N, C-alpha and C positions, 0 to 999 in steps of 0.2 A: 616527621611530616612527609607525606609523599607528594608527588606532583599532581595527583588527582584531587587534592584537597587544598583549600585556601582558608586561612584564618584571618578574620578581620573583626575587631571588637569582640573577640572571644567566640565568634560563630564559625563553625567549620562547615564548609559547603563543597560538594563535589562539582565537577565541571558542568554537569547537566543542571544542577540546582542553581549554580551561578548564572547560567544562561537564562533560566526561567526567571530568576530575580531581576536580571537585567531587562528582560522583556517586560516584566510587570512595571518596573520603574520607567521604562520608555513609554509604555502605554499610559501610565499615570501622567507623565509630562505632557503627552499629546492631549490627554483629556483636559488638563488644566489649561493648556493653550486654547483649546476649542471653547471651553466654558467661559473663561475670563477675558479672552482677547477678541474672539470672533463674534460671539453672540452678545453684542452691545446694542442696546436700544438708544437711538439718537433723536433728539428733538429737531425737526426741520426748521423751526423758527429761530431758536437761540443756540443750538448746538449742545445743549445739556445731554449728558450720557449717563445711562444706568444699565443694570444687567437684567432687570425684570420689566416685562411689558406693563404690569400693574403700576410700577413706579412711574413709568413714562405717562400712563393715562392720568395718574394723580398730578403729575407735573403739568400736563396740558391744560388742566383746569385753571391753572394760574394765567395762562395766555387768554383763555376764554373770558375770565373775569376782568382782565385789563381793558377789554373793549367797553365794559360798562362804566368805567371810571372816566366820566366826561368833564369833571370839574377839577381844576388844578390850582394849588396855592401859588400865587405869583412871587412869594418870597423864597420858598424852598423847592418848589416843583412837585411836591407830593400830590398824588391824585386821589380824588374822592368820588363817591357815587352820587352824593347830593350836595347842593349848594349850601345847605344849612351846616353840613359837616365841615365844609371849608371855612365857614364863618366861625364855628366853634374852635376849629384848629388854629385859626389866626389869633383868636383871643387867648388861647392857652399857650401856644408855642411861639407866637411873635407879638407879645404885648407891647414891645417898644415901637412897633410899626403902626400901632393904632392911633388915629387922631381923635381928639376929644370933641 
């Protein structure tokens, strides 16, 4: 083995090739950093984080629909869009709380 080659895991590489491999590995590390750490989409309402804008748009629909849930179960706090849904929920989920 000469000084111009290096053996690691059975791969022989000259100094120039080692430098190129190091450069590629460094660039890959930087790319991973940029993609996974810097480009994070964040919900301004609840702080939810995701990597894709489409996922954030889907998540935001959750906040839009919460506004429509105006009726709340007084026993568990679950919210519903219609008063009839609250009544059915109480009968099904809280039968012990119902009066005869």
